[in-house]
C-alpha positions as a Markdown table, in Angstrom:
| # | Residue | x | y | z |
|---|---|---|---|---|
| 1 | Met | 108.1 | -212.7 | 249.1 |
| 2 | Arg | 106.5 | -210.2 | 251.5 |
| 3 | Ala | 103.4 | -210.7 | 253.6 |
| 4 | Ser | 100.7 | -208.1 | 254.1 |
| 5 | Val | 99.5 | -206.9 | 257.5 |
| 6 | Glu | 96.2 | -208.8 | 256.9 |
| 7 | Gln | 98.0 | -212.0 | 256.2 |
| 8 | Val | 100.3 | -211.7 | 259.2 |
| 9 | Leu | 97.3 | -211.2 | 261.5 |
| 10 | Gly | 95.3 | -214.1 | 260.0 |
| 11 | Leu | 92.7 | -211.8 | 258.3 |
| 12 | Asp | 93.5 | -212.7 | 254.7 |
| 13 | Glu | 93.7 | -216.3 | 253.5 |
| 14 | Ser | 93.4 | -215.5 | 249.8 |
| 15 | Gly | 97.0 | -216.4 | 249.0 |
| 16 | Leu | 96.8 | -219.9 | 250.5 |
| 17 | Val | 96.2 | -223.2 | 248.7 |
| 18 | Val | 94.5 | -226.4 | 249.7 |
| 19 | Val | 96.8 | -229.3 | 250.6 |
| 20 | Pro | 96.1 | -232.2 | 248.1 |
| 21 | Glu | 95.4 | -235.8 | 249.3 |
| 22 | Cys | 94.7 | -234.8 | 252.9 |
| 23 | Gly | 92.2 | -237.4 | 253.8 |
| 24 | Gly | 89.2 | -235.2 | 252.9 |
| 25 | Ala | 90.0 | -232.6 | 255.5 |
| 26 | Leu | 90.4 | -229.0 | 254.2 |
| 27 | Arg | 94.0 | -228.0 | 255.1 |
| 28 | Arg | 95.6 | -224.9 | 253.6 |
| 29 | Leu | 99.2 | -223.7 | 253.4 |
| 30 | His | 101.2 | -221.0 | 251.7 |
| 31 | Pro | 102.2 | -222.3 | 248.2 |
| 32 | Ile | 105.9 | -222.2 | 249.0 |
| 33 | Ala | 105.4 | -224.1 | 252.3 |
| 34 | Leu | 103.1 | -226.6 | 250.5 |
| 35 | Lys | 105.9 | -227.4 | 248.0 |
| 36 | Ser | 108.2 | -228.2 | 250.8 |
| 37 | Phe | 105.6 | -230.1 | 252.7 |
| 38 | Ile | 104.9 | -232.4 | 249.7 |
| 39 | Ala | 108.6 | -233.0 | 249.4 |
| 40 | Leu | 108.8 | -233.9 | 253.1 |
| 41 | Arg | 105.7 | -236.1 | 252.9 |
| 42 | His | 107.3 | -238.1 | 250.0 |
| 43 | Arg | 110.6 | -238.4 | 251.9 |
| 44 | Leu | 108.9 | -239.7 | 255.0 |
| 45 | Ala | 106.8 | -242.2 | 252.9 |
| 46 | Asp | 110.1 | -243.8 | 251.9 |
| 47 | His | 110.6 | -244.6 | 255.6 |
| 48 | Gly | 107.1 | -245.9 | 256.1 |
| 49 | Val | 105.6 | -242.8 | 257.6 |
| 50 | Gln | 102.3 | -241.4 | 256.3 |
| 51 | Leu | 102.6 | -237.7 | 257.1 |
| 52 | Ala | 99.2 | -236.2 | 258.0 |
| 53 | Ile | 98.1 | -232.7 | 259.1 |
| 54 | Ala | 96.1 | -232.2 | 262.3 |
| 55 | Ser | 96.0 | -228.4 | 261.8 |
| 56 | Ser | 97.5 | -225.9 | 259.4 |
| 57 | Tyr | 96.1 | -222.4 | 258.7 |
| 58 | Arg | 93.9 | -220.9 | 261.4 |
| 59 | Ser | 92.3 | -217.5 | 261.0 |
| 60 | Phe | 92.3 | -214.7 | 263.5 |
| 61 | Asp | 88.6 | -215.3 | 264.2 |
| 62 | Gln | 89.2 | -219.1 | 264.8 |
| 63 | Gln | 92.0 | -218.3 | 267.2 |
| 64 | Leu | 89.9 | -215.6 | 268.9 |
| 65 | Ala | 87.1 | -218.1 | 269.5 |
| 66 | Ile | 89.5 | -220.6 | 271.1 |
| 67 | Trp | 91.0 | -217.9 | 273.3 |
| 68 | Asn | 87.6 | -216.5 | 274.4 |
| 69 | Glu | 86.3 | -220.0 | 275.3 |
| 70 | Lys | 89.4 | -220.7 | 277.5 |
| 71 | Met | 89.3 | -217.3 | 279.2 |
| 72 | Arg | 85.6 | -217.8 | 279.9 |
| 73 | Gly | 86.0 | -221.3 | 281.3 |
| 74 | Glu | 84.2 | -222.9 | 278.4 |
| 75 | Arg | 87.2 | -224.9 | 277.2 |
| 76 | Ala | 89.8 | -226.7 | 279.3 |
| 77 | Val | 93.2 | -225.1 | 280.1 |
| 78 | Leu | 96.0 | -227.5 | 280.7 |
| 79 | Asp | 99.2 | -227.3 | 282.7 |
| 80 | Asp | 102.7 | -228.7 | 281.8 |
| 81 | Gln | 101.6 | -232.1 | 283.1 |
| 82 | Leu | 98.5 | -231.9 | 280.9 |
| 83 | Gln | 96.2 | -231.7 | 283.8 |
| 84 | Val | 93.2 | -229.4 | 283.8 |
| 85 | Val | 93.9 | -226.1 | 285.6 |
| 86 | Asp | 91.1 | -224.8 | 287.9 |
| 87 | Leu | 91.0 | -221.1 | 287.0 |
| 88 | Ser | 87.6 | -220.4 | 288.6 |
| 89 | Gly | 89.0 | -218.0 | 291.1 |
| 90 | Ala | 92.0 | -216.8 | 289.1 |
| 91 | Ser | 92.6 | -213.2 | 288.0 |
| 92 | Asp | 92.5 | -212.4 | 284.3 |
| 93 | Val | 96.3 | -212.1 | 284.3 |
| 94 | Glu | 96.7 | -215.6 | 285.9 |
| 95 | Lys | 94.3 | -217.0 | 283.3 |
| 96 | Leu | 96.0 | -215.6 | 280.3 |
| 97 | Leu | 99.5 | -216.7 | 281.5 |
| 98 | Ser | 98.1 | -220.2 | 281.9 |
| 99 | Ile | 96.4 | -220.2 | 278.5 |
| 100 | Leu | 99.5 | -218.9 | 276.7 |
| 101 | Arg | 101.5 | -221.9 | 277.7 |
| 102 | Trp | 99.7 | -223.9 | 275.1 |
| 103 | Thr | 97.6 | -221.4 | 273.1 |
| 104 | Ala | 98.7 | -218.4 | 271.1 |
| 105 | Leu | 97.2 | -215.0 | 271.6 |
| 106 | Pro | 95.1 | -214.1 | 268.5 |
| 107 | Gly | 97.2 | -212.2 | 266.1 |
| 108 | Cys | 100.3 | -213.9 | 267.3 |
| 109 | Ser | 99.6 | -217.4 | 266.2 |
| 110 | Arg | 102.1 | -218.8 | 263.6 |
| 111 | His | 99.1 | -220.8 | 262.3 |
| 112 | His | 97.9 | -217.5 | 260.8 |
| 113 | Trp | 100.7 | -217.5 | 258.2 |
| 114 | Gly | 100.2 | -220.7 | 256.3 |
| 115 | Ser | 103.7 | -221.7 | 257.2 |
| 116 | Asp | 103.1 | -223.8 | 260.3 |
| 117 | Leu | 101.3 | -227.1 | 260.8 |
| 118 | Asp | 100.7 | -229.8 | 263.4 |
| 119 | Val | 101.6 | -233.2 | 262.0 |
| 120 | Tyr | 101.4 | -236.9 | 262.9 |
| 121 | Asp | 101.9 | -240.3 | 261.3 |
| 122 | Leu | 98.5 | -241.6 | 260.1 |
| 123 | Ser | 100.0 | -245.1 | 259.5 |
| 124 | Ser | 100.9 | -245.4 | 263.2 |
| 125 | Leu | 97.5 | -244.1 | 264.5 |
| 126 | Pro | 95.9 | -247.0 | 266.4 |
| 127 | Asn | 92.4 | -248.0 | 265.5 |
| 128 | Gly | 89.9 | -246.0 | 267.4 |
| 129 | Tyr | 92.6 | -243.8 | 268.9 |
| 130 | Arg | 91.7 | -240.1 | 269.4 |
| 131 | Leu | 94.6 | -237.9 | 268.4 |
| 132 | Gln | 95.6 | -235.7 | 271.4 |
| 133 | Leu | 98.7 | -233.8 | 270.2 |
| 134 | Val | 100.6 | -234.2 | 273.5 |
| 135 | Pro | 104.4 | -234.8 | 273.9 |
| 136 | Asp | 104.0 | -238.4 | 275.0 |
| 137 | Glu | 102.6 | -239.4 | 271.6 |
| 138 | Tyr | 106.0 | -238.3 | 270.1 |
| 139 | Ser | 108.2 | -239.8 | 272.8 |
| 140 | Ser | 110.2 | -243.0 | 272.3 |
| 141 | Ser | 107.3 | -245.1 | 273.5 |
| 142 | Gly | 104.6 | -243.1 | 271.7 |
| 143 | Pro | 102.8 | -244.0 | 268.4 |
| 144 | Phe | 104.6 | -241.3 | 266.5 |
| 145 | Ala | 108.1 | -242.0 | 267.8 |
| 146 | Arg | 109.4 | -242.9 | 264.3 |
| 147 | Leu | 108.1 | -239.7 | 262.8 |
| 148 | Ala | 109.6 | -237.6 | 265.7 |
| 149 | Lys | 113.0 | -239.4 | 265.4 |
| 150 | Leu | 113.2 | -238.8 | 261.6 |
| 151 | Leu | 112.3 | -235.1 | 262.1 |
| 152 | Asp | 114.8 | -234.8 | 264.9 |
| 153 | Asp | 117.6 | -236.3 | 262.8 |
| 154 | Trp | 116.9 | -234.3 | 259.6 |
| 155 | Met | 116.5 | -231.0 | 261.5 |
| 156 | Ala | 119.8 | -231.6 | 263.3 |
| 157 | Glu | 121.4 | -232.1 | 259.9 |
| 158 | Gly | 119.7 | -229.0 | 258.5 |
| 159 | Gly | 117.9 | -231.0 | 255.8 |
| 160 | Cys | 114.3 | -231.2 | 256.8 |
| 161 | Glu | 113.0 | -229.6 | 253.5 |
| 162 | Gly | 113.1 | -226.2 | 255.2 |
| 163 | Phe | 111.1 | -227.1 | 258.3 |
| 164 | Val | 112.0 | -226.6 | 262.0 |
| 165 | Arg | 110.3 | -226.9 | 265.3 |
| 166 | Pro | 109.6 | -223.3 | 266.6 |
| 167 | Tyr | 108.5 | -224.5 | 270.1 |
| 168 | Val | 111.2 | -226.4 | 271.9 |
| 169 | Gly | 109.9 | -225.7 | 275.4 |
| 170 | Gly | 111.4 | -224.4 | 278.6 |
| 171 | Leu | 110.3 | -223.1 | 282.0 |
| 172 | Asp | 109.3 | -219.7 | 280.5 |
| 173 | Gly | 107.2 | -219.2 | 277.4 |
| 174 | Val | 105.5 | -221.7 | 275.1 |
| 175 | Ala | 105.6 | -225.4 | 276.0 |
| 176 | Phe | 107.4 | -228.0 | 273.9 |
| 177 | Glu | 105.3 | -229.0 | 270.9 |
| 178 | Pro | 107.0 | -231.8 | 268.9 |
| 179 | Trp | 104.1 | -232.0 | 266.5 |
| 180 | His | 104.4 | -228.3 | 265.4 |
| 181 | Ile | 106.7 | -227.7 | 262.4 |
| 182 | Ser | 107.3 | -224.4 | 260.7 |
| 183 | His | 108.5 | -223.6 | 257.1 |
| 184 | Val | 111.3 | -221.2 | 257.8 |
| 185 | Leu | 111.3 | -219.2 | 254.6 |
| 186 | Thr | 107.5 | -218.6 | 254.7 |
| 187 | Ala | 107.4 | -217.9 | 258.4 |
| 188 | Asp | 110.3 | -215.4 | 258.2 |
| 189 | Ala | 108.5 | -213.4 | 255.5 |
| 190 | His | 105.6 | -212.9 | 258.0 |
| 191 | Arg | 107.8 | -212.4 | 261.0 |
| 192 | Gln | 109.4 | -209.4 | 259.3 |
| 193 | Val | 106.0 | -207.7 | 259.3 |
| 194 | Leu | 104.8 | -208.8 | 262.7 |
| 195 | Ser | 105.3 | -206.2 | 265.5 |
| 196 | Ala | 104.0 | -205.7 | 269.0 |
| 197 | Asp | 102.3 | -202.4 | 268.1 |
| 198 | Leu | 100.6 | -204.1 | 265.1 |
| 199 | Val | 99.0 | -206.8 | 267.3 |
| 200 | Lys | 98.3 | -204.7 | 270.3 |
| 201 | Asn | 96.5 | -202.0 | 268.2 |
| 202 | His | 94.4 | -204.7 | 266.5 |
| 203 | Leu | 93.5 | -206.4 | 269.8 |
| 204 | Ala | 92.4 | -203.1 | 271.2 |
| 205 | Arg | 89.7 | -203.0 | 268.5 |
| 206 | Val | 88.2 | -206.5 | 268.9 |
| 207 | Asp | 86.0 | -208.2 | 271.4 |
| 208 | Ile | 88.6 | -210.4 | 273.2 |
| 209 | Ala | 88.1 | -211.8 | 276.7 |
| 210 | Gly | 90.5 | -210.3 | 279.2 |
| 211 | Lys | 91.3 | -207.4 | 277.0 |
| 212 | Lys | 92.5 | -205.0 | 279.8 |
| 213 | Ala | 94.8 | -207.6 | 281.3 |
| 214 | Ile | 96.2 | -208.4 | 277.8 |
| 215 | Leu | 96.9 | -204.7 | 276.9 |
| 216 | Asp | 98.2 | -203.9 | 280.4 |
| 217 | Asn | 100.7 | -206.8 | 280.3 |
| 218 | Phe | 101.3 | -206.9 | 276.6 |
| 219 | Glu | 105.1 | -206.3 | 276.8 |
| 220 | Glu | 105.6 | -209.3 | 279.0 |
| 221 | Ile | 103.3 | -211.4 | 276.8 |
| 222 | Trp | 105.3 | -210.4 | 273.8 |
| 223 | Arg | 108.6 | -211.1 | 275.4 |
| 224 | Arg | 107.7 | -214.5 | 276.9 |
| 225 | Phe | 105.4 | -216.0 | 274.3 |
| 226 | Val | 106.0 | -214.3 | 271.0 |
| 227 | Val | 109.6 | -213.3 | 270.4 |
C-alpha cells in the first residue's frame, strides 16, 4: 500500500469508504483502517462500549476553513486549561503557535489520511449532553472512562486491532488527545510520503491566513507539531 501526494495532503478522497452503521453520519476511512475499526468496535461491544466516531476523514479544504477561522478570530482558540485565549493583540506567530496546540496545520492533519479518527462511547453519552472532546471526558470520572481504560490496556499490550494514540501530550507540541486514535499501518503508508517541502510548497500556493508567518517559521512548526 502506497499513498499518493494528493491523498497525503487531503486532496483526494476517492479511495475512502463509508463507515457502516454510524448513526446516520457520513464518516469515511481507508478500507484497511475500516476493517480494523469494525473489529475494534465488535471487541468493545463485548465490554458494553458502543464505539462511535465524532470525526474521521477531513479534507484539506475543511482543515483550511477551520484554520482560517481561528487565525481571523472567528472561531475560539483554547489553551491547555481549555480556556479561550485572547489573541486580539497577538502577532501571527503567537496566533499560529496557540492554534497548533489543538489544531493541525492544513496539509499536516492525520485526518487527511483516512487512518485517524476521534472516538467516544455512545452508550455512555448522557441524555442532552453535548460532546466536547476534552481530556476530562476520558478521565477516571468522565463519561468515557471505560472506553479510555480499555484502549489504554489494549494499546499497552500491543493488541488494539492496530490502533494507537498519536498525541500523548507534553509541554511542547500537540496536546494530549485521548479521543484520537490512529491505524498504524494506514498512517505509516501516508507518513512515508509526507515531507516538509511537500506541505510548505502547497501552502505557498493557497489562501491561508498567516501565510508569511507559517512559511517563515515552518521548520519550527514541522519539528514541534508534525514530526
